[in-house]
matplotlib code that plots the C-alpha trace (Angstrom):
import matplotlib.pyplot as plt

x = [121.6, 121.6, 124.6, 123.3, 125.1, 122.1, 122.0, 125.8, 125.9, 124.4, 126.7, 129.7, 129.0, 128.7, 132.0, 133.7, 132.0, 133.5, 136.9, 136.6, 136.1, 138.7, 141.3, 139.7, 142.1, 142.0, 143.0, 143.8, 143.7, 140.2, 139.4, 136.5, 134.5, 136.8, 139.9, 141.2, 142.7, 140.6, 142.3, 145.7, 146.1, 146.8, 145.1, 143.0, 139.3, 137.5, 135.0, 137.6, 137.4, 133.7, 133.4, 136.1, 134.5, 131.1, 132.5, 133.1, 131.2, 133.5, 134.7, 134.0, 131.7, 133.4, 133.2, 135.4, 138.2, 138.5, 139.3, 138.8, 140.6, 138.7, 136.3, 133.2, 134.1, 132.6, 133.8, 132.3, 129.0, 129.1, 129.8, 127.0, 124.5, 125.5, 125.0, 121.5, 120.6, 121.9, 120.1, 116.8, 114.8, 113.0, 116.2, 117.5, 114.6, 115.7, 118.4, 117.4, 120.1, 123.9, 124.0, 121.3, 123.1, 126.4, 124.8, 123.1, 126.2, 128.5, 126.2, 126.3, 130.0, 130.7, 128.6, 130.9, 132.0, 133.8, 135.9, 133.4, 130.5, 132.4, 133.2, 129.6, 128.7, 131.4, 129.9, 126.5, 128.0, 129.9, 127.8, 124.3, 124.2, 120.4, 120.7, 123.6, 121.7, 118.6, 120.5, 122.0, 118.6, 117.1, 119.8, 119.2, 115.5, 116.0, 118.4, 115.9, 113.0, 114.8, 115.9, 112.4, 110.8, 112.9, 114.9, 117.1, 118.0, 121.6, 124.2, 124.1, 120.4, 121.0, 123.9, 121.7, 119.2, 121.9, 123.3, 119.9, 118.9, 122.2, 122.4, 118.7, 118.9, 122.4, 120.7, 119.5, 123.1, 122.7, 119.5, 118.8, 119.3, 116.3, 114.2, 115.3, 113.5, 110.1, 108.6, 109.6, 106.9, 108.4, 108.2, 107.9, 111.6, 112.3, 109.4, 110.8, 114.2, 112.4, 110.6, 113.8, 116.0, 115.3, 116.5, 119.6, 120.3, 119.8, 122.3, 124.9, 124.5, 124.4, 127.8, 129.4, 129.5, 129.8, 126.0, 123.7, 120.8, 118.4, 120.0, 119.9, 116.2, 115.3, 117.0, 114.9, 111.7, 112.2, 109.5, 107.0, 103.9, 101.9, 98.8, 100.5, 100.6, 104.3, 107.0, 108.8, 107.0, 103.7, 104.5, 101.9, 101.5, 103.7, 105.5, 107.5, 110.3, 110.5, 113.6, 111.9, 109.1, 111.6, 113.3, 110.1, 108.9, 112.3, 112.9, 109.5, 110.2, 113.6, 112.2, 109.8, 112.8, 114.4, 115.5, 112.8, 109.8, 107.4, 106.1, 107.7, 106.5, 102.9, 103.0, 104.6, 101.8, 99.1, 100.9, 101.3, 97.7, 96.6, 98.7, 98.0, 97.3, 100.7, 103.2, 103.6, 101.0, 103.1, 106.2, 104.1, 102.7, 106.2, 107.2, 104.1, 105.2, 108.2, 106.3, 105.5, 103.6, 102.6, 106.2, 106.5, 107.2, 107.1, 103.5, 102.5, 104.2, 101.6, 99.1, 95.6, 92.7, 89.7, 87.0, 88.7, 85.4, 84.0, 87.2, 87.3, 83.6, 84.5, 87.2, 84.9, 82.3, 84.7, 86.0, 82.4, 81.8, 84.2, 83.9, 82.4, 79.6, 81.4, 80.4, 78.2, 80.8, 82.2, 85.7, 85.9, 87.6, 88.5, 92.0, 90.6, 87.8, 90.4, 92.6, 89.8, 88.7, 92.2, 91.9, 88.6, 90.1, 92.8, 90.2, 88.2, 91.3, 91.9, 88.3, 88.7, 91.9, 90.1, 87.3, 90.0, 91.3, 87.9, 87.8, 84.6, 81.4, 79.4, 82.4, 83.3, 79.8, 80.2, 83.1, 80.8, 82.6, 85.8, 86.8, 87.7, 90.3, 93.8, 95.1, 92.0, 92.4, 96.1, 95.3, 92.5, 94.8, 97.4, 94.8, 93.6, 97.1, 97.8, 94.4, 94.9, 98.3, 96.7, 93.7, 96.0, 98.0, 94.8, 93.9, 97.3, 97.1, 93.7, 95.0, 98.0, 96.0, 93.3, 95.5, 96.6, 97.6, 98.7, 95.8, 93.1, 90.2, 88.1, 84.3, 82.2, 81.7, 85.5, 86.4, 84.0, 85.5, 89.0, 88.0, 86.5, 89.7, 91.9, 89.7, 89.9, 93.7, 94.0, 91.7, 93.7, 96.9, 95.5, 94.6, 98.2, 99.9, 101.4, 101.5, 104.4, 104.9, 104.2, 107.1, 109.1, 108.4, 111.8, 111.2, 107.7, 106.1, 103.1, 101.9, 102.0, 101.8, 101.2, 104.8, 105.4, 106.1, 103.3, 103.8]
y = [107.5, 110.9, 111.7, 113.8, 113.6, 111.9, 109.2, 108.6, 108.6, 105.2, 103.3, 105.3, 104.6, 100.9, 100.9, 102.6, 100.0, 97.3, 98.9, 98.5, 94.7, 93.9, 95.6, 98.0, 100.3, 102.8, 100.9, 104.3, 107.9, 109.2, 112.6, 114.9, 116.3, 119.4, 117.2, 117.7, 114.5, 113.4, 110.1, 108.8, 105.4, 102.7, 104.6, 102.5, 103.2, 103.2, 105.2, 107.9, 108.8, 109.0, 112.7, 113.5, 111.4, 113.0, 116.5, 116.0, 114.9, 112.2, 112.1, 108.3, 106.0, 104.9, 101.2, 101.8, 103.1, 100.6, 97.0, 94.7, 91.7, 88.4, 89.9, 87.9, 85.6, 82.6, 80.2, 82.3, 82.4, 78.6, 78.0, 80.3, 78.7, 75.2, 76.1, 77.5, 74.2, 72.2, 74.2, 75.0, 72.0, 74.0, 75.0, 71.5, 70.4, 72.7, 70.1, 66.8, 64.8, 65.4, 66.3, 69.0, 70.4, 70.5, 72.3, 75.0, 75.7, 75.8, 78.2, 80.6, 80.2, 81.4, 84.6, 87.4, 89.6, 92.8, 94.2, 96.9, 94.5, 92.0, 94.8, 95.7, 92.1, 92.0, 95.1, 93.2, 90.0, 91.7, 94.7, 94.0, 90.1, 90.1, 91.6, 89.2, 86.0, 87.2, 87.8, 84.3, 82.7, 84.6, 83.5, 79.9, 80.1, 82.0, 79.4, 76.6, 78.4, 78.9, 75.3, 74.1, 76.2, 74.6, 71.5, 72.4, 75.8, 76.7, 77.3, 80.9, 81.2, 79.8, 82.2, 85.2, 84.0, 83.7, 87.1, 88.8, 87.1, 87.8, 91.5, 92.5, 94.2, 95.7, 99.1, 98.4, 99.0, 102.6, 103.4, 103.9, 100.6, 101.3, 100.1, 96.6, 96.8, 95.0, 97.1, 100.5, 102.7, 104.4, 108.2, 109.8, 110.1, 106.5, 105.3, 107.2, 105.5, 102.1, 102.7, 104.0, 101.0, 99.0, 102.0, 102.3, 98.5, 98.9, 101.8, 99.8, 96.7, 98.3, 100.0, 96.6, 95.2, 91.6, 91.7, 91.3, 93.6, 90.9, 90.8, 94.6, 94.6, 91.9, 93.8, 96.8, 94.7, 92.7, 94.7, 94.7, 92.5, 91.1, 93.0, 96.4, 97.0, 96.9, 99.6, 101.6, 101.6, 99.7, 97.2, 94.6, 91.4, 91.0, 94.3, 92.3, 90.2, 86.5, 86.9, 89.8, 87.5, 84.9, 87.4, 89.0, 85.6, 84.4, 87.4, 86.9, 83.2, 84.0, 86.7, 84.2, 82.3, 85.3, 84.5, 84.8, 84.1, 81.6, 78.8, 80.1, 77.2, 77.6, 81.3, 80.9, 78.4, 80.9, 83.8, 82.0, 81.0, 84.5, 86.2, 84.3, 87.7, 89.1, 86.3, 84.0, 81.3, 78.5, 79.3, 79.8, 76.3, 74.9, 76.5, 75.0, 71.5, 72.0, 73.5, 71.2, 73.3, 70.2, 69.8, 73.4, 72.7, 76.4, 76.8, 76.4, 79.8, 81.6, 83.5, 82.7, 85.0, 84.0, 84.6, 84.4, 83.8, 87.1, 89.0, 87.4, 88.3, 92.0, 91.9, 90.4, 93.0, 95.9, 94.3, 93.8, 97.6, 98.1, 99.7, 102.7, 104.6, 107.9, 108.5, 111.5, 113.3, 116.3, 115.6, 112.3, 113.2, 110.5, 109.9, 109.3, 107.1, 104.9, 104.9, 103.9, 101.2, 99.8, 99.8, 98.0, 95.4, 94.8, 94.5, 92.0, 89.9, 89.8, 88.8, 86.0, 84.8, 84.6, 82.6, 80.3, 79.8, 78.9, 82.1, 83.8, 83.7, 81.1, 78.7, 79.3, 78.6, 75.1, 74.4, 74.4, 73.6, 72.6, 76.2, 75.8, 73.1, 74.5, 73.6, 75.4, 78.4, 78.6, 78.6, 81.2, 83.4, 83.5, 84.2, 87.2, 88.5, 88.4, 89.8, 92.6, 93.4, 93.6, 95.5, 98.1, 98.3, 98.7, 101.8, 103.3, 102.7, 104.4, 107.5, 107.7, 107.3, 109.8, 112.6, 114.8, 117.4, 116.5, 118.5, 116.9, 115.5, 112.5, 112.2, 111.1, 107.4, 107.1, 108.7, 106.4, 103.3, 104.4, 105.1, 101.7, 100.1, 102.1, 101.2, 97.5, 97.6, 99.4, 96.8, 94.0, 95.6, 95.7, 92.0, 91.3, 93.2, 90.0, 88.2, 87.9, 91.3, 91.8, 91.4, 94.5, 96.2, 95.2, 91.6, 91.4, 94.3, 93.2, 96.5, 100.2, 102.9, 106.6, 107.4, 104.8, 106.3, 105.9, 104.7]
z = [39.6, 41.4, 43.6, 46.4, 49.8, 51.4, 48.8, 48.9, 52.7, 53.3, 51.0, 52.1, 55.7, 55.0, 53.2, 56.2, 58.5, 56.3, 56.8, 60.5, 60.0, 57.4, 55.2, 52.8, 50.9, 48.1, 44.9, 43.3, 44.3, 45.0, 43.5, 43.8, 40.9, 40.8, 40.4, 44.0, 45.6, 48.5, 49.4, 48.3, 46.7, 49.4, 52.2, 54.5, 54.3, 57.7, 59.8, 60.4, 56.7, 56.5, 57.1, 54.6, 51.9, 52.5, 52.2, 48.5, 45.4, 44.1, 40.5, 40.3, 42.3, 45.5, 44.7, 41.6, 43.8, 46.7, 47.2, 50.2, 51.6, 51.2, 48.7, 47.5, 44.6, 42.9, 45.6, 48.4, 46.5, 46.0, 49.7, 50.8, 48.4, 49.5, 53.2, 52.3, 50.5, 53.5, 56.1, 54.5, 53.3, 50.6, 48.9, 49.2, 47.1, 44.3, 43.7, 45.0, 43.3, 43.2, 39.5, 39.9, 43.0, 41.1, 38.2, 40.3, 42.4, 39.4, 37.6, 40.6, 41.0, 37.5, 37.5, 36.2, 39.1, 38.0, 40.9, 41.7, 41.8, 43.9, 46.4, 46.7, 47.4, 50.0, 51.7, 51.6, 53.1, 55.9, 56.7, 55.4, 55.6, 55.3, 51.8, 50.8, 51.8, 50.1, 46.9, 47.0, 47.8, 44.9, 42.5, 43.4, 42.8, 39.6, 38.2, 39.2, 37.5, 34.2, 34.2, 35.0, 32.3, 29.6, 30.3, 27.3, 28.7, 27.8, 30.4, 29.2, 30.0, 33.5, 33.9, 33.1, 35.6, 38.3, 37.5, 37.6, 40.8, 42.5, 41.6, 41.6, 45.0, 45.1, 45.0, 48.6, 49.7, 48.6, 50.6, 54.2, 56.0, 58.2, 55.3, 56.2, 59.6, 59.3, 62.1, 60.8, 59.3, 56.4, 55.9, 52.5, 51.8, 52.9, 50.7, 47.8, 48.4, 48.5, 45.2, 43.5, 44.5, 41.3, 39.3, 41.5, 41.0, 37.3, 37.1, 39.1, 36.9, 33.5, 34.0, 33.5, 30.0, 31.4, 32.0, 29.0, 28.2, 29.3, 32.8, 33.1, 32.1, 34.5, 37.4, 36.5, 36.5, 39.7, 41.6, 38.6, 38.6, 35.8, 36.8, 36.6, 40.3, 40.7, 40.4, 39.2, 35.8, 36.5, 33.7, 33.0, 31.0, 28.0, 28.8, 31.4, 30.1, 30.8, 32.9, 34.7, 35.6, 36.9, 39.1, 40.3, 41.5, 42.7, 45.0, 46.6, 47.2, 48.7, 51.0, 52.6, 54.0, 55.7, 59.2, 61.8, 59.6, 61.0, 58.8, 55.6, 53.4, 54.6, 54.1, 50.6, 49.7, 50.6, 49.0, 45.6, 45.6, 46.4, 43.8, 40.6, 39.0, 39.9, 39.3, 36.2, 36.9, 35.3, 37.3, 40.4, 40.0, 39.6, 42.9, 44.5, 43.6, 45.9, 48.8, 51.7, 54.3, 56.2, 57.2, 58.5, 62.2, 62.9, 62.0, 65.7, 66.3, 64.3, 66.5, 65.1, 64.7, 66.9, 64.2, 60.8, 59.0, 60.1, 59.1, 55.7, 55.3, 56.0, 53.4, 50.8, 51.6, 51.0, 47.7, 46.5, 46.7, 43.8, 41.4, 43.2, 41.3, 40.7, 37.1, 37.9, 40.1, 38.3, 39.8, 37.9, 34.6, 32.0, 33.5, 37.0, 35.7, 33.9, 37.0, 39.3, 36.8, 37.1, 40.9, 40.6, 38.3, 40.9, 43.6, 41.5, 41.0, 44.7, 45.3, 42.8, 44.5, 47.8, 46.1, 44.6, 48.1, 49.4, 51.5, 50.6, 52.8, 50.8, 50.8, 54.4, 55.5, 54.1, 56.5, 59.5, 62.8, 61.0, 60.9, 64.6, 63.8, 64.1, 60.6, 59.1, 61.4, 60.5, 56.8, 57.2, 59.4, 56.7, 54.0, 56.1, 56.5, 52.8, 51.9, 54.4, 52.9, 49.4, 50.6, 52.2, 49.0, 47.0, 49.1, 48.6, 44.9, 44.9, 46.6, 44.3, 41.1, 42.2, 43.4, 40.5, 43.1, 46.7, 48.2, 46.0, 48.1, 47.4, 46.5, 49.5, 48.3, 47.7, 51.0, 52.8, 51.2, 52.0, 55.6, 55.9, 54.5, 56.9, 59.9, 59.0, 58.6, 61.9, 63.6, 62.2, 63.4, 66.9, 66.7, 65.6, 68.3, 69.7, 66.4, 64.0, 62.3, 58.6, 56.3, 55.5, 52.3, 51.1, 51.9, 50.4, 48.8, 46.7, 45.2, 44.6, 47.2, 47.2, 46.5, 43.9, 40.5, 38.0, 34.5]

ax = plt.figure().add_subplot(projection="3d")
ax.plot(x, y, z, "-o")
ax.set_aspect("equal")
plt.show()
């Protein structure tokens, strides 16, 4: 992990903010990289020390040199997870009987927490609670998935799932917290931070010998997808580890239940059915057995599109144009041809997912007047939102894979297709002005973008 002032500033600020809430002290003297003492052992860490800490490149990571009162431990994790299972019906279904509940909570309670990792979780709990609760939710889903995959899973297997789920996003503590805002449009530097956070998390976890190689690998893969559209390495298929697939799916499920999301079970149902190419299909089906969208009392809060059939028809038309006929363009070298073939394959998978959801023109025509019924309109509205998210992602992926140099232009047919996608995304954004905003790219990022590193 690089150690530039900008990249240290976010975590350092969070630590000093924690120091204003509870006792945080230097557990040993803090030195800079030249051996000069910056802070004495026992000194309280608070906002008043932020500037001093930022003036120096530290000899050791800050989390190795500080401790906090009432730090996160196994009991705190168990209590947080129990509250989630009590408050959110979906998570209660992960352990419908007392024995299952006891097992899930005990597995989470016994995750190894070296002092530096416990401190980072404490920062998350008290300064970035949205990250902390998402980590606990992810750990619960990951444990359940591993247990469901193999009823004879060992306690060690469940523990690895818990650790990978709990720690997969600790890197988000070290990036700009503005990335957590669902309405914020990311600039290039912020997007770079977003796409580097799995690498940051991996570096933070692999420093501790308590975590197995499988856990470290799963943390590094938590934003990868089976179709190769994830990041940071664009892994696909068997290149992803089994535990990596577990955490990739678990973190998406957990994100759907972030506070403020309307109809999370209904949205999760749609998302799983629309992303069979990205998430492990067997595990996705297991999650679907738990989902009860008909009980989602918040579904009435979703603002519906007036003409969802027409909008889905526009999406289908744009996807049907792939692959574009660019074989005779001199700018299309072998690498670009292969890259665009990959994009076309992703587009075809999206189109098949829409067909699987009954959301292509021929199928929609058979619905007749029933498309005006509110339950059908709700389902179609959610399909449009997810398809729009994936279509926008597909356009970004196209731009990234085409541009060998930042100034490279596109052939006329490719430019026309990208313009049409951009126009549709903008139109839908206008229709959604008063609707629930899209999830943040932390909460639910389902593909590559221009700044995502390529494999």
